[in-house]
Backbone bond lengths (Angstrom), bond angles and torsions (degrees), N, CA, C in turn:
res aa  C-N    CA-C-N  psi(-1)  N-CA   C-N-CA  omega(-1)  CA-C   N-CA-C  phi
1 M - - - 1.463 - - 1.527 109.97 -
2 G 1.342 115.80 148.83 1.449 119.74 -178.55 1.516 111.57 -69.08
3 E 1.331 116.25 156.86 1.457 120.10 -175.58 1.522 112.43 -68.00
4 N 1.346 116.56 -21.60 1.456 119.82 -179.95 1.515 112.74 -92.08
5 E 1.331 116.37 2.82 1.459 119.24 -177.36 1.525 110.05 -69.60
6 R 1.323 114.90 138.36 1.449 121.34 178.65 1.519 108.41 -112.43
7 V 1.326 117.37 127.54 1.450 121.74 -178.18 1.517 109.00 -122.61
8 I 1.318 115.92 127.67 1.456 121.83 177.28 1.513 107.34 -123.75
9 V 1.323 117.86 124.38 1.449 121.37 178.28 1.516 108.32 -122.80
10 V 1.320 116.76 125.31 1.451 121.66 178.21 1.512 108.46 -89.30
11 N 1.319 117.18 128.50 1.455 122.84 -175.04 1.514 110.87 -57.04
12 S 1.348 116.22 129.16 1.455 121.29 -178.54 1.511 112.20 -70.05
13 A 1.313 118.18 -10.59 1.463 120.54 -178.04 1.522 112.66 -89.41
14 I 1.338 116.75 5.33 1.456 118.97 179.20 1.531 109.59 -57.37
15 A 1.316 116.04 131.86 1.463 119.51 -178.50 1.517 110.32 -65.26
16 Q 1.346 115.78 141.59 1.441 121.35 179.28 1.524 108.91 -112.90
17 T 1.321 115.87 152.66 1.447 120.14 -178.56 1.519 112.23 -75.68
18 D 1.330 118.25 -20.05 1.450 121.97 175.60 1.510 107.85 -146.54
19 S 1.322 116.22 -171.83 1.464 119.82 -175.43 1.515 112.88 -82.66
20 S 1.319 119.34 -2.62 1.457 121.74 -178.64 1.523 110.61 -84.97
21 W 1.335 114.98 160.67 1.454 121.90 179.68 1.521 110.39 -100.76
22 K 1.326 115.31 143.89 1.468 122.72 172.37 1.526 106.77 -120.94
23 G 1.327 115.64 68.73 1.460 120.95 -173.59 1.514 112.80 -82.78
24 R 1.316 115.61 151.40 1.461 120.60 -179.59 1.523 109.78 -146.84
25 L 1.330 114.96 141.36 1.466 120.79 175.24 1.520 108.73 -140.61
26 E 1.328 116.16 128.70 1.462 121.83 177.88 1.525 108.45 -128.33
27 L 1.320 115.72 127.95 1.466 121.74 178.80 1.518 109.23 -126.85
28 I 1.318 116.20 132.28 1.457 122.36 174.55 1.528 108.01 -120.68
29 Y 1.323 115.83 126.76 1.470 121.61 179.62 1.525 109.22 -107.44
30 R 1.334 115.12 137.69 1.465 120.74 -177.98 1.522 109.86 -136.41
31 A 1.333 115.61 140.60 1.464 121.10 177.60 1.519 109.76 -84.06
32 R 1.334 115.55 131.37 1.453 120.22 178.81 1.523 109.21 -146.47
33 E 1.324 116.56 115.96 1.459 123.08 177.41 1.530 111.17 52.51
34 G 1.342 115.34 45.68 1.460 120.30 175.60 1.508 114.92 80.93
35 Q 1.319 118.31 4.89 1.456 121.58 -179.51 1.523 110.34 -120.08
36 T 1.334 115.78 139.22 1.461 120.62 170.84 1.516 108.19 -85.53
37 Q 1.322 116.30 117.84 1.463 121.35 -178.17 1.521 110.84 -116.29
38 V 1.326 115.70 149.98 1.454 120.57 170.97 1.524 106.43 -79.50
39 H 1.321 115.56 105.98 1.464 120.51 -174.71 1.522 111.99 -80.32
40 C 1.331 116.20 -34.80 1.463 119.29 -177.22 1.512 109.74 -146.83
41 T 1.311 115.97 135.98 1.456 122.23 176.45 1.519 109.00 -129.61
42 H 1.305 115.52 129.90 1.469 120.86 173.68 1.523 106.55 -129.12
43 A 1.319 117.26 116.89 1.461 121.09 -175.36 1.512 110.63 -128.89
44 K 1.318 115.87 135.66 1.450 122.89 174.59 1.522 107.84 -129.71
45 A 1.330 116.67 129.71 1.453 122.36 -176.11 1.534 111.15 -52.79
46 P 1.346 115.14 143.91 1.470 127.65 13.40 1.527 114.25 -94.70
47 L 1.340 118.51 12.94 1.456 120.70 -178.64 1.523 110.81 -91.20
48 K 1.320 115.40 135.58 1.452 122.89 177.05 1.530 108.10 -141.89
49 V 1.317 116.30 165.30 1.456 120.49 175.66 1.526 108.51 -132.61
50 Q 1.320 115.80 138.28 1.454 120.17 176.88 1.525 110.14 -72.32
51 R 1.319 113.97 164.07 1.464 119.52 175.17 1.531 109.40 -60.42
52 P 1.338 118.86 135.10 1.468 120.58 -178.38 1.521 112.00 -62.61
53 F 1.324 115.15 149.83 1.454 119.34 176.08 1.524 109.86 -138.87
54 Y 1.335 116.02 165.35 1.459 122.14 -167.01 1.523 111.74 -134.22
55 P 1.332 118.70 68.85 1.463 120.00 -179.92 1.518 113.66 -68.69
56 E 1.347 117.63 -16.17 1.462 121.22 -178.72 1.528 112.32 -107.55
57 G 1.301 117.68 6.36 1.450 120.53 -175.07 1.514 111.12 105.96
58 P 1.327 117.37 175.37 1.471 121.41 -170.32 1.527 114.82 -69.74
59 Q 1.329 117.87 -18.66 1.460 119.02 -174.64 1.528 112.73 -71.36
60 I 1.348 117.68 -28.08 1.466 121.17 -174.38 1.524 109.33 -118.93
61 C 1.317 115.37 119.02 1.463 121.60 -179.62 1.527 109.55 -95.82
62 H 1.329 116.81 125.14 1.459 122.07 175.25 1.527 108.78 -97.50
63 S 1.336 116.19 129.64 1.458 121.80 178.46 1.529 109.13 -125.89
64 V 1.334 115.95 139.55 1.465 121.86 -179.60 1.525 108.38 -120.62
65 I 1.325 116.08 123.71 1.464 122.40 -179.01 1.524 109.35 -95.38
66 L 1.326 115.84 137.31 1.459 121.88 177.23 1.523 109.46 -115.28
67 H 1.340 114.70 141.83 1.468 121.72 171.80 1.516 106.35 -112.28
68 T 1.328 116.52 100.47 1.464 120.45 -167.88 1.522 113.73 -76.31
69 A 1.346 118.15 -11.33 1.465 120.03 -179.84 1.520 112.42 -80.53
70 G 1.333 117.14 -12.37 1.459 120.63 176.80 1.510 115.32 88.22
71 G 1.323 118.50 -11.89 1.451 120.67 179.54 1.516 110.83 176.47
72 I 1.329 115.66 169.10 1.461 123.30 -177.10 1.524 108.18 -109.55
73 V 1.326 117.06 133.09 1.461 122.03 -179.59 1.522 109.89 -124.01
74 G 1.330 115.86 167.15 1.450 120.76 178.93 1.514 111.69 -55.72
75 G 1.332 116.70 135.43 1.450 122.06 -177.92 1.508 114.36 95.49
76 D 1.323 118.25 -17.93 1.463 120.79 177.74 1.525 109.91 -64.74
77 R 1.327 115.39 140.98 1.463 122.27 175.52 1.519 107.54 -129.56
78 L 1.304 115.85 105.32 1.460 121.14 -178.04 1.519 109.53 -109.58
79 S 1.323 115.93 138.91 1.453 121.66 -178.31 1.521 109.25 -133.49
80 Q 1.333 116.24 129.75 1.465 121.29 176.33 1.522 109.29 -127.90
81 S 1.322 115.71 139.24 1.454 121.77 -179.49 1.523 108.92 -135.12
82 F 1.338 116.20 127.78 1.468 121.70 177.63 1.530 108.14 -124.65
83 H 1.323 116.04 128.72 1.458 121.16 176.92 1.528 108.19 -125.37
84 L 1.313 116.01 114.30 1.457 121.59 176.27 1.520 107.86 -100.64
85 E 1.319 115.88 111.04 1.448 119.47 177.85 1.528 109.62 -73.14
86 A 1.324 116.20 172.98 1.465 122.13 -170.85 1.528 112.23 -52.89
87 N 1.339 114.85 136.07 1.467 123.86 171.87 1.527 113.37 64.23
88 T 1.314 116.96 30.05 1.463 120.92 173.22 1.523 109.60 -105.47
89 H 1.329 115.07 165.02 1.471 120.98 178.21 1.522 107.28 -145.68
90 A 1.326 115.67 122.37 1.462 120.51 -179.95 1.515 110.47 -132.40
91 L 1.329 114.79 144.47 1.462 122.29 170.58 1.525 106.28 -115.80
92 V 1.333 115.95 120.38 1.459 121.31 -177.09 1.520 108.82 -119.11
93 T 1.315 116.37 128.71 1.455 121.82 178.81 1.524 109.11 -138.06
94 T 1.323 116.34 -175.43 1.462 121.46 179.68 1.524 109.33 -118.00
95 A 1.330 115.48 155.34 1.458 120.34 -174.37 1.519 112.90 -73.79
96 A 1.327 117.32 -23.20 1.459 120.93 -176.91 1.517 108.82 -159.06
97 A 1.321 115.43 172.15 1.459 119.97 175.31 1.530 109.74 -63.70
98 A 1.330 115.77 142.72 1.458 120.81 176.09 1.522 109.17 -85.27
99 K 1.324 116.09 143.72 1.467 121.41 178.78 1.526 108.26 -119.90
100 V 1.316 115.65 123.93 1.459 121.51 177.59 1.525 106.83 -110.13
101 Y 1.335 116.00 110.29 1.457 121.41 -170.64 1.525 112.28 -84.29
102 R 1.340 114.48 166.42 1.461 122.15 176.06 1.529 109.76 -51.99
103 T 1.324 115.82 138.25 1.456 119.79 -176.27 1.533 112.26 -67.94
104 N 1.311 114.22 152.34 1.466 121.43 172.03 1.525 110.12 -99.90
105 G 1.322 115.73 18.48 1.457 121.59 -178.59 1.515 113.08 110.13
106 R 1.336 117.47 -8.92 1.460 120.99 -179.52 1.522 110.23 -121.91
107 E 1.316 115.34 160.01 1.453 122.02 178.40 1.524 110.46 -83.83
108 A 1.324 117.15 139.20 1.461 122.31 170.34 1.524 108.10 -93.74
109 Q 1.326 116.58 141.30 1.459 120.58 -176.10 1.523 110.94 -133.14
110 Q 1.326 114.28 144.84 1.466 120.44 171.26 1.523 108.49 -134.99
111 T 1.329 116.10 132.12 1.455 122.19 178.53 1.524 108.80 -118.99
112 I 1.326 115.71 130.78 1.461 121.16 -179.98 1.531 108.09 -124.92
113 K 1.328 116.65 122.55 1.454 121.92 177.88 1.522 108.85 -119.01
114 I 1.324 115.30 130.77 1.463 120.91 -174.93 1.526 109.33 -130.79
115 Q 1.314 116.22 131.91 1.460 122.04 173.52 1.518 107.96 -123.34
116 V 1.338 116.13 124.50 1.464 121.80 -178.68 1.525 107.70 -121.41
117 D 1.335 116.45 111.84 1.455 121.49 -176.26 1.530 111.74 -81.17
118 A 1.316 116.20 174.76 1.465 122.15 -173.85 1.525 112.02 -55.90
119 G 1.321 115.54 134.29 1.459 121.29 177.34 1.509 114.65 77.44
120 A 1.329 118.18 1.77 1.466 121.49 -177.90 1.524 110.72 -98.26
121 C 1.333 115.35 161.98 1.459 121.54 179.74 1.519 109.13 -143.06
122 L 1.332 116.31 131.68 1.462 121.72 175.52 1.516 109.64 -118.96
123 E 1.335 115.81 134.84 1.456 122.64 170.04 1.533 106.87 -112.84
124 W 1.331 116.00 106.19 1.464 122.58 -177.15 1.529 106.91 -104.03
125 L 1.351 115.42 100.92 1.458 122.23 -168.37 1.526 111.28 -128.80
126 P 1.322 117.65 67.98 1.466 119.01 179.17 1.518 111.53 -68.65
127 Q 1.328 116.07 152.93 1.453 119.99 172.51 1.527 109.25 -70.64
128 E 1.308 115.67 171.67 1.465 120.39 -171.00 1.522 112.40 -62.68
129 S 1.327 114.99 158.89 1.462 122.69 172.15 1.528 108.50 -110.90
130 I 1.327 116.10 135.69 1.456 121.97 176.64 1.517 107.19 -105.79
131 I 1.314 116.13 114.08 1.459 122.22 -177.62 1.526 107.56 -96.40
132 F 1.320 116.86 103.69 1.455 121.05 -176.60 1.534 110.50 -66.33
133 N 1.322 115.83 152.06 1.451 120.35 173.29 1.525 109.44 -57.10
134 G 1.331 115.52 131.29 1.457 120.33 -179.02 1.511 114.72 92.08
135 A 1.330 118.14 -3.39 1.461 120.92 179.30 1.529 110.63 -73.89
136 V 1.326 115.89 147.25 1.463 122.29 171.77 1.524 105.87 -125.80
137 Y 1.335 116.40 113.40 1.465 120.43 -167.96 1.512 110.16 -143.72
138 R 1.323 115.37 140.87 1.462 121.44 175.38 1.520 109.49 -135.03
139 Q 1.340 114.55 135.06 1.467 120.36 174.83 1.521 108.92 -124.47
140 D 1.330 115.53 131.07 1.460 122.01 176.72 1.521 108.49 -119.01
141 L 1.326 115.75 124.76 1.456 121.64 179.56 1.520 108.62 -124.33
142 R 1.327 116.45 127.52 1.468 121.30 176.42 1.515 109.11 -130.44
143 V 1.329 115.04 130.85 1.458 122.65 -178.18 1.518 108.83 -120.35
144 E 1.334 115.87 133.09 1.464 122.58 171.75 1.526 107.52 -110.34
145 L 1.341 115.68 111.33 1.465 121.62 -179.01 1.528 109.65 -102.52
146 A 1.301 116.74 124.73 1.461 120.14 171.80 1.530 109.01 -76.96
147 P 1.331 118.87 155.55 1.459 120.09 173.89 1.530 110.48 -55.79
148 G 1.313 115.87 135.52 1.455 120.51 -179.25 1.514 114.15 85.83
149 S 1.324 117.80 5.10 1.467 120.93 176.72 1.524 109.50 -108.72
150 R 1.346 116.10 164.64 1.462 120.78 -175.64 1.520 109.89 -144.71
151 I 1.335 114.64 155.57 1.457 120.41 175.98 1.520 109.63 -143.72
152 L 1.323 115.36 139.82 1.457 121.95 168.71 1.519 106.77 -120.83
153 L 1.325 115.80 126.02 1.462 119.48 -178.32 1.519 109.74 -138.79
154 W 1.332 114.41 153.16 1.458 118.65 173.88 1.520 110.11 -147.23
155 E 1.324 114.84 162.05 1.456 121.99 169.14 1.518 108.23 -144.20
156 I 1.329 115.37 140.70 1.464 122.92 178.79 1.522 106.56 -127.20
157 N 1.317 116.92 123.97 1.457 121.55 -177.31 1.520 110.58 -123.34
158 R 1.329 115.59 130.98 1.461 121.70 172.80 1.523 107.66 -108.40
159 F 1.326 115.57 123.35 1.455 121.06 -176.12 1.525 109.73 -98.07
160 G 1.325 113.90 107.05 1.457 120.73 -175.16 1.517 110.59 86.91
161 R 1.327 115.37 150.45 1.463 120.07 176.73 1.522 107.73 -81.61
162 S 1.335 114.48 79.87 1.461 120.49 -171.07 1.522 112.52 -63.24
163 A 1.351 117.85 -27.13 1.470 119.37 177.63 1.521 111.19 -63.11
164 R 1.331 117.14 -22.76 1.463 122.03 177.69 1.523 111.86 -99.98
165 G 1.328 115.95 6.86 1.451 119.86 -178.85 1.513 114.19 82.80
166 E 1.329 117.24 7.87 1.458 120.90 -178.85 1.516 110.73 -81.23
167 K 1.334 116.51 138.32 1.453 122.95 175.08 1.533 109.60 -116.89
168 F 1.307 115.03 159.06 1.464 120.81 -179.64 1.528 108.59 -87.35
169 L 1.323 115.70 78.73 1.459 121.77 -175.00 1.517 113.11 -95.77
170 Q 1.314 116.68 -12.37 1.460 121.57 177.54 1.518 108.51 -140.15
171 G 1.331 115.31 150.39 1.456 119.35 176.66 1.515 112.21 112.46
172 Q 1.327 115.14 -171.56 1.460 121.12 -179.10 1.524 109.33 -153.98
173 W 1.324 115.06 140.61 1.470 121.75 176.42 1.521 108.16 -128.97
174 R 1.333 115.42 132.10 1.460 120.58 176.71 1.521 109.91 -132.49
175 S 1.321 115.38 140.29 1.462 121.53 177.47 1.524 108.22 -136.27
176 H 1.319 116.01 118.47 1.461 122.35 178.05 1.523 108.74 -116.71
177 A 1.321 116.51 119.82 1.468 121.32 -179.54 1.525 108.96 -125.46
178 E 1.343 115.45 136.79 1.458 121.47 178.25 1.522 109.46 -139.25
179 V 1.326 115.90 136.99 1.463 122.02 173.55 1.524 107.62 -124.83
180 W 1.340 115.58 123.53 1.459 121.49 -176.14 1.530 110.36 -122.50
181 Q 1.324 114.64 153.70 1.465 120.70 175.12 1.522 108.59 -143.49
182 E 1.332 115.52 115.05 1.464 122.41 179.30 1.528 111.42 51.35
183 G 1.326 116.87 46.30 1.447 121.77 177.42 1.513 115.63 78.87
184 R 1.351 116.69 5.79 1.460 120.73 -178.28 1.525 109.20 -115.43
185 P 1.333 119.13 130.76 1.464 119.85 179.19 1.524 111.43 -74.88
186 L 1.331 116.15 128.99 1.462 121.77 174.22 1.524 111.51 -95.32
187 W 1.334 116.11 -30.28 1.469 120.50 179.48 1.513 108.53 -161.73
188 I 1.315 117.17 126.71 1.456 122.82 174.61 1.518 108.02 -128.43
189 D 1.323 116.35 127.48 1.460 121.75 -173.60 1.525 109.00 -132.03
190 R 1.316 116.73 125.76 1.458 122.47 178.34 1.530 108.29 -122.47
191 Q 1.317 116.28 121.61 1.459 120.38 177.61 1.527 109.20 -129.76
192 M 1.338 116.01 142.42 1.456 121.10 175.12 1.525 108.90 -149.17
193 L 1.327 115.60 134.47 1.458 121.44 176.13 1.523 108.76 -127.51
194 E 1.320 115.30 124.66 1.457 121.76 174.81 1.520 108.32 -94.92
195 G 1.337 116.55 131.65 1.443 119.76 178.24 1.518 111.88 -61.89
196 G 1.342 117.05 142.70 1.461 121.25 179.96 1.512 110.82 148.15
197 T 1.307 116.31 164.75 1.467 120.36 -176.90 1.520 111.99 -65.76
198 A 1.345 117.79 -31.83 1.462 119.69 179.96 1.523 110.79 -61.85
199 M 1.345 116.97 -39.01 1.459 120.42 179.16 1.518 111.24 -78.74
200 V 1.329 117.10 -43.43 1.460 120.43 -174.73 1.521 112.00 -68.10
201 D 1.328 117.17 -43.59 1.458 121.08 -171.98 1.521 114.25 -109.48
202 G 1.327 118.22 -15.72 1.455 120.64 -174.20 1.517 113.98 -74.85
203 P 1.344 117.27 156.39 1.470 121.37 -178.89 1.523 113.23 -67.75
204 H 1.322 118.10 -20.14 1.459 121.27 178.19 1.528 111.66 -96.20
205 G 1.327 116.15 7.38 1.456 121.62 175.43 1.510 109.89 -120.65
206 L 1.317 116.70 -128.97 1.465 121.19 -177.75 1.527 113.04 -85.39
207 G 1.328 117.25 -11.48 1.468 119.32 176.95 1.514 114.12 61.63
208 G 1.331 116.00 36.64 1.461 120.07 179.12 1.510 114.53 84.48
209 R 1.312 117.08 2.96 1.458 121.22 178.62 1.527 109.83 -105.37
210 A 1.329 116.48 162.76 1.466 119.88 -170.37 1.518 114.26 -110.82
211 I 1.330 118.91 -11.34 1.467 121.04 -169.78 1.524 110.56 -121.76
212 A 1.327 115.55 134.42 1.455 122.01 173.32 1.524 108.01 -129.62
213 G 1.324 115.98 136.12 1.460 120.05 -178.35 1.522 111.66 -136.48
214 T 1.328 115.26 149.44 1.461 122.50 178.21 1.520 108.92 -133.89
215 L 1.331 116.82 133.78 1.468 123.31 173.27 1.516 107.54 -128.64
216 A 1.326 116.84 133.69 1.461 120.86 178.79 1.525 110.02 -135.64
217 W 1.312 115.62 134.96 1.467 123.84 171.03 1.519 106.12 -114.19
218 I 1.322 117.55 122.42 1.462 120.87 -172.84 1.526 109.70 -138.88
219 G 1.324 114.24 138.32 1.455 120.60 177.53 1.507 113.87 129.08
220 E 1.332 116.33 -11.96 1.459 120.51 -178.84 1.521 108.69 -152.63
221 P 1.340 118.05 135.95 1.463 119.78 -178.83 1.534 111.85 -61.31
222 V 1.320 114.90 146.32 1.453 122.60 176.96 1.527 108.06 -116.18
223 S 1.317 116.91 129.59 1.462 120.93 -175.91 1.526 111.25 -69.72
224 R 1.327 115.58 160.31 1.467 120.36 176.24 1.524 110.93 -61.64
225 D 1.320 116.90 -36.62 1.471 120.17 178.53 1.521 110.32 -63.39
226 R 1.316 117.50 -40.11 1.461 120.56 179.47 1.527 110.45 -66.31
227 V 1.321 117.23 -39.13 1.462 120.42 177.26 1.528 110.32 -61.43
228 E 1.323 117.18 -43.18 1.463 120.12 178.56 1.525 110.87 -64.98
229 Q 1.311 116.96 -37.35 1.466 119.28 177.64 1.526 110.66 -63.32
230 I 1.333 116.79 -40.38 1.465 120.26 178.52 1.520 110.23 -62.61
231 R 1.331 117.15 -41.21 1.466 119.38 176.78 1.520 111.24 -61.03
232 R 1.320 116.44 -40.71 1.476 119.57 -178.38 1.520 112.49 -68.25
233 L 1.329 117.30 -24.13 1.459 119.39 177.48 1.528 111.83 -59.29
234 W 1.316 116.30 -27.50 1.461 120.45 179.01 1.529 111.33 -62.54
235 D 1.329 116.50 -30.69 1.470 119.82 -178.34 1.522 111.87 -63.01
236 G 1.339 117.56 -26.03 1.457 120.88 -179.37 1.509 114.29 -94.35
237 V 1.335 117.09 4.41 1.462 121.01 -179.81 1.520 109.95 -85.61
238 P 1.339 118.41 132.14 1.472 119.81 176.54 1.528 110.55 -53.91
239 Q 1.315 116.44 129.53 1.459 120.96 -176.90 1.515 110.05 -87.10
240 M 1.326 115.04 85.18 1.456 122.95 -178.99 1.520 108.45 -100.40
241 G 1.326 117.35 109.54 1.448 120.03 -177.50 1.523 110.72 73.28
242 T 1.312 116.36 -160.80 1.457 121.38 -178.52 1.514 109.14 -102.55
243 G 1.294 116.06 119.49 1.453 120.64 179.97 1.515 110.92 -137.98
244 E 1.337 115.87 141.67 1.450 122.35 177.16 1.523 108.80 -130.45
245 I 1.322 115.64 151.24 1.461 119.92 -179.16 1.526 110.24 -133.21
246 G 1.297 114.80 161.32 1.451 122.14 172.65 1.520 109.38 -143.73
247 V 1.324 117.15 143.29 1.467 122.56 179.89 1.522 107.92 -130.92
248 T 1.328 116.28 126.62 1.454 121.81 -177.21 1.518 109.74 -125.84
249 R 1.304 115.88 131.44 1.465 120.76 176.34 1.523 109.24 -80.48
250 L 1.326 117.19 126.49 1.455 123.13 176.75 1.529 109.34 -100.06
251 P 1.337 118.29 160.36 1.464 119.57 178.12 1.526 112.92 -57.12
252 Q 1.333 117.24 -33.44 1.461 121.38 179.56 1.526 110.73 -128.68
253 G 1.326 117.37 43.91 1.453 118.89 178.02 1.512 113.02 158.44
254 V 1.338 115.01 -152.51 1.459 120.98 -178.02 1.526 108.19 -148.50
255 L 1.333 115.83 147.84 1.454 122.82 -179.13 1.525 108.87 -124.21
256 C 1.333 116.48 131.10 1.469 122.27 179.04 1.522 109.18 -121.02
257 R 1.325 116.36 136.96 1.457 122.03 177.56 1.533 109.44 -123.27
258 Y 1.336 114.15 148.78 1.476 121.17 175.60 1.510 108.82 -136.17
259 C 1.328 116.84 139.42 1.460 122.73 169.33 1.519 106.96 -137.94
260 G 1.326 117.04 120.57 1.453 119.64 -176.25 1.511 111.55 -168.23
261 S 1.328 114.43 -156.75 1.466 119.73 -173.82 1.519 113.25 -130.08
262 S 1.345 117.90 8.52 1.459 120.14 -174.41 1.527 110.86 -131.47
263 T 1.328 115.87 118.01 1.462 119.77 175.25 1.527 111.53 -64.00
264 P 1.348 119.97 -45.44 1.470 118.31 176.52 1.526 112.97 -57.65
265 Q 1.328 117.07 -33.64 1.458 119.95 -179.39 1.528 111.52 -66.57
266 V 1.329 116.90 -49.56 1.456 118.72 -178.78 1.523 110.25 -68.36
267 R 1.315 118.18 -37.62 1.462 120.44 176.47 1.530 110.40 -60.29
268 H 1.323 115.98 -43.14 1.473 120.27 -178.13 1.526 110.02 -61.93
269 W 1.339 116.88 -47.72 1.464 119.44 -178.37 1.526 111.14 -66.46
270 F 1.321 117.11 -46.56 1.459 119.39 179.16 1.526 111.21 -60.14
271 A 1.327 117.28 -39.18 1.463 119.96 179.10 1.524 111.12 -64.65
272 Q 1.341 117.19 -37.35 1.457 120.51 177.70 1.530 111.11 -67.21
273 V 1.318 116.25 -41.88 1.467 120.11 177.73 1.525 110.28 -63.78
274 W 1.303 115.85 -45.55 1.469 121.35 178.15 1.523 110.74 -56.92
275 D 1.319 117.49 -46.59 1.459 121.73 -179.82 1.527 110.84 -62.04
276 S 1.333 116.59 -42.49 1.464 120.46 179.86 1.523 111.66 -63.08
277 L 1.322 116.91 -44.26 1.464 120.23 -179.86 1.521 111.39 -68.34
278 R 1.308 116.38 -37.92 1.472 120.09 178.96 1.528 111.08 -63.01
279 L 1.307 115.89 -45.52 1.465 119.51 179.49 1.524 111.01 -62.53
280 S 1.330 116.69 -40.26 1.459 120.68 -176.14 1.518 112.90 -71.88
281 F 1.340 117.02 -41.72 1.459 120.20 -170.23 1.521 114.20 -107.33
282 L 1.325 116.88 -23.00 1.460 119.74 -178.16 1.524 112.60 -113.10
283 G 1.336 116.24 -10.76 1.460 120.06 176.40 1.509 114.74 71.93
284 R 1.337 118.02 22.82 1.456 121.34 178.20 1.523 109.14 -149.89
285 P 1.337 117.04 150.00 1.465 119.82 179.52 1.519 111.06 -73.10
286 S 1.323 115.74 165.42 1.455 120.34 177.21 1.522 110.22 -68.67
287 S 1.323 115.20 154.27 1.460 122.24 178.74 1.524 107.38 -126.65
288 V 1.327 116.60 105.59 1.459 121.41 -174.18 1.523 109.93 -68.08
289 P 1.330 118.23 125.05 1.477 120.43 178.49 1.519 111.76 -58.07
290 R 1.302 116.30 144.83 1.461 121.69 -174.04 1.523 112.85 -68.12
291 V 1.332 117.91 -18.13 1.474 120.07 -178.07 1.524 112.04 -85.97
292 W 1.337 118.42 -7.75 1.461 120.18 -177.95 1.517 110.92 -76.16
293 P 1.341 117.77 152.91 1.465 120.28 173.12 1.519 110.72 -61.19
294 L 1.320 116.77 154.36 1.457 120.63 -176.69 1.519 112.58 -63.36
295 S 1.324 117.51 -22.21 1.458 121.68 -178.30 1.520 113.12 -83.56
296 S 1.352 118.02 5.85 1.465 120.21 -172.23 1.514 113.30 -73.16
297 G 1.279 120.03 -18.33 1.441 118.75 -177.87 1.477 113.74 -128.48
């Protein structure tokens, strides 16, 4: 870490008024002498971040977020904030899959705020979330992109512990994502799934499948040829179970959707798309974080 880096850690033993967590993580990245450094860290349990590392060289900082409580329960309020100052590049992921447990009668919430300044790029690539049957969960993500900045983000959600035969028959999941630039929306996405057979098995829901994924690249136009190439990447993905994809060209990027039954399958396709976009727009191949399972790419 740089000598000017400021680190603030809030003691995890702070007494809480109830059994829920009010976790917070704030990261600020700053360019210094050709290196992207974590300039400021503010962490409050159960959220922590590992020491930054640089498998691709000093220009790109890899950060791994840990959730030390082991899972999210009703009443939890988690907040994450990432600020990439001008001409920085960070890849942020999570140490393991997130688990959202059956509600205790209250909603669990996570808020993510991201600011990407001019010339900066963020790759926000968390590992999958497992939404247990009976969970009530909402995630709100808002991104402010400066002109000349870019972001690649994804989320992968498994509804119910399908390996155990569990289905998402009760509960609710909501995901609200917004990307703005100078007061103008570049992408706004609203998703909600109500637990029940109509959602789990119906043609207007998951259609008997357990996994839904979204990948978005925003900040730079993507050509029609590139969109077609991304669609063709699906042809080379191992066909494990039933999976369907969709690719949509956005005014300032591209949006990819997955609905299927295999985490390795969606990871494989998303990793291929990520690699293709990285080569095209950043001039370098993808670099799989060391904490990911070996099947991720």
